[in-house]
LUMVEX-915689 format. One record per residue (C-alpha): x, y, z; residue number from 1. Coordinates in nm, 4 decimals. Example, Ala and Ser with C-alpha at 12.3 -4.5 7.8 and 13.67 -1.06 7.14 Angstrom:
% LUMVEX-915689
+----------+----------+----------+-----+
|       px |       py |       pz |  nr |
+----------+----------+----------+-----+
|   1.2300 |  -0.4500 |   0.7800 |   1 |
|   1.3670 |  -0.1060 |   0.7140 |   2 |
+----------+----------+----------+-----+
//
This chain:
% LUMVEX-915689
+----------+----------+----------+-----+
|       px |       py |       pz |  nr |
+----------+----------+----------+-----+
|  -0.4205 |   1.9446 |  -0.7003 |   1 |
|  -0.1797 |   1.7498 |  -0.4744 |   2 |
|  -0.3626 |   1.4225 |  -0.5353 |   3 |
|  -0.0389 |   1.2182 |  -0.5416 |   4 |
|   0.1344 |   1.2203 |  -0.2030 |   5 |
|   0.4904 |   1.1887 |  -0.3363 |   6 |
|   0.7999 |   1.1606 |  -0.1185 |   7 |
|   1.0182 |   1.4212 |   0.0495 |   8 |
|   1.3881 |   1.4224 |  -0.0394 |   9 |
|   1.6996 |   1.6174 |   0.0497 |  10 |
|   1.7887 |   1.8549 |   0.3272 |  11 |
|   1.5000 |   2.0891 |   0.2422 |  12 |
|   1.2471 |   1.8034 |   0.2153 |  13 |
|   1.1566 |   1.8870 |  -0.1448 |  14 |
|   0.8408 |   1.7024 |  -0.2545 |  15 |
|   0.8847 |   1.4724 |  -0.5562 |  16 |
|   0.5964 |   1.2749 |  -0.7050 |  17 |
|   0.7071 |   1.2256 |  -1.0659 |  18 |
|   1.0249 |   1.2281 |  -1.2757 |  19 |
|   1.0398 |   1.1937 |  -1.6537 |  20 |
|   1.3380 |   1.0785 |  -1.8606 |  21 |
|   1.3266 |   1.0219 |  -2.2355 |  22 |
|   1.0015 |   0.8290 |  -2.2815 |  23 |
|   0.9840 |   0.6964 |  -1.9238 |  24 |
|   0.7908 |   0.8278 |  -1.6267 |  25 |
|   0.8675 |   0.7434 |  -1.2641 |  26 |
|   0.5956 |   0.8023 |  -1.0029 |  27 |
|   0.6900 |   0.8315 |  -0.6362 |  28 |
|   0.4226 |   0.7778 |  -0.3752 |  29 |
|   0.3292 |   0.6043 |  -0.0572 |  30 |
|   0.1942 |   0.2579 |  -0.1300 |  31 |
|  -0.1665 |   0.3229 |  -0.0391 |  32 |
|  -0.4891 |   0.2742 |  -0.2264 |  33 |
|  -0.5376 |   0.6491 |  -0.2817 |  34 |
|  -0.2015 |   0.7044 |  -0.4532 |  35 |
|  -0.2329 |   0.3825 |  -0.6545 |  36 |
|  -0.5751 |   0.4884 |  -0.7797 |  37 |
|  -0.4373 |   0.8319 |  -0.8755 |  38 |
|  -0.1615 |   0.6638 |  -1.0802 |  39 |
|  -0.4154 |   0.4319 |  -1.2416 |  40 |
|  -0.6352 |   0.7333 |  -1.3244 |  41 |
|  -0.3364 |   0.9127 |  -1.4796 |  42 |
|  -0.2765 |   0.6082 |  -1.7020 |  43 |
|  -0.6415 |   0.5940 |  -1.8102 |  44 |
|  -0.6566 |   0.9707 |  -1.8712 |  45 |
|  -0.3352 |   0.9582 |  -2.0766 |  46 |
|  -0.4749 |   0.6801 |  -2.2950 |  47 |
|  -0.7997 |   0.8687 |  -2.3593 |  48 |
|  -0.6347 |   1.2030 |  -2.4321 |  49 |
|  -0.3436 |   1.0768 |  -2.6436 |  50 |
|  -0.5254 |   0.7829 |  -2.8065 |  51 |
|  -0.2101 |   0.5818 |  -2.7337 |  52 |
|  -0.2074 |   0.2520 |  -2.5483 |  53 |
|   0.0109 |   0.1955 |  -2.2433 |  54 |
|   0.1993 |  -0.1335 |  -2.2520 |  55 |
|   0.1301 |  -0.2459 |  -1.8958 |  56 |
|   0.3637 |  -0.5438 |  -1.9399 |  57 |
|   0.6489 |  -0.2906 |  -1.9439 |  58 |
|   0.5276 |  -0.1086 |  -1.6308 |  59 |
|   0.6920 |  -0.2103 |  -1.3044 |  60 |
|   0.6228 |  -0.1389 |  -0.9396 |  61 |
|   0.9002 |  -0.1289 |  -0.6811 |  62 |
|   0.9174 |  -0.0204 |  -0.3217 |  63 |
|   1.1465 |   0.0814 |  -0.0391 |  64 |
|   1.0542 |  -0.0485 |   0.3064 |  65 |
|   0.7416 |  -0.2110 |   0.1629 |  66 |
|   0.6409 |  -0.5718 |   0.2187 |  67 |
|   0.6170 |  -0.8157 |  -0.0710 |  68 |
|   0.2444 |  -0.8729 |  -0.0109 |  69 |
|   0.1779 |  -0.4982 |  -0.0333 |  70 |
|   0.3777 |  -0.4754 |  -0.3574 |  71 |
|   0.1862 |  -0.7698 |  -0.5046 |  72 |
|  -0.1446 |  -0.6038 |  -0.4157 |  73 |
|  -0.0253 |  -0.2792 |  -0.5714 |  74 |
|   0.0912 |  -0.4527 |  -0.8889 |  75 |
|  -0.2517 |  -0.6167 |  -0.9185 |  76 |
|  -0.4232 |  -0.2780 |  -0.8898 |  77 |
|  -0.1935 |  -0.1238 |  -1.1512 |  78 |
|  -0.1894 |  -0.4372 |  -1.3691 |  79 |
|   0.1906 |  -0.4400 |  -1.3833 |  80 |
|   0.4920 |  -0.6449 |  -1.2818 |  81 |
|   0.7360 |  -0.5978 |  -0.9944 |  82 |
|   1.0933 |  -0.4729 |  -1.0057 |  83 |
|   1.3777 |  -0.4709 |  -0.7578 |  84 |
|   1.4871 |  -0.1214 |  -0.6588 |  85 |
|   1.8334 |  -0.2104 |  -0.7880 |  86 |
|   1.7619 |  -0.2268 |  -1.1609 |  87 |
|   1.9053 |  -0.1417 |  -1.5015 |  88 |
|   1.7973 |   0.1906 |  -1.6522 |  89 |
|   1.9412 |   0.3411 |  -1.9699 |  90 |
|   2.2278 |   0.0915 |  -1.9602 |  91 |
|   2.3248 |   0.1605 |  -1.5979 |  92 |
|   2.3082 |  -0.1358 |  -1.3591 |  93 |
|   2.2540 |  -0.1551 |  -0.9864 |  94 |
|   2.4297 |  -0.4257 |  -0.7858 |  95 |
|   2.1537 |  -0.6809 |  -0.8415 |  96 |
|   2.0172 |  -0.5320 |  -1.1642 |  97 |
|   1.7951 |  -0.7095 |  -1.4124 |  98 |
|   1.9156 |  -0.7375 |  -1.7689 |  99 |
+----------+----------+----------+-----+
//
């Protein structure tokens, strides 16, 4: 339905709005109210369909070329914390990664 804007990557400008690894999901979007509400709706829908609870304390929001105030507003909408783009994932660190 193309509700989540996503980002364009690579030479051919391939649209990416979600990647999944193991039990993790990464959403890629423009930091706007529409995309944030789509992500929030996906979370709510997942909880209702699966009868599982999302641990929002584990969810993190990060951004590239996004101001701190915008990220804080987005994290309030999604009820999650913030993360630096350079982070640790599956044991791999970025330069300034969290442990």
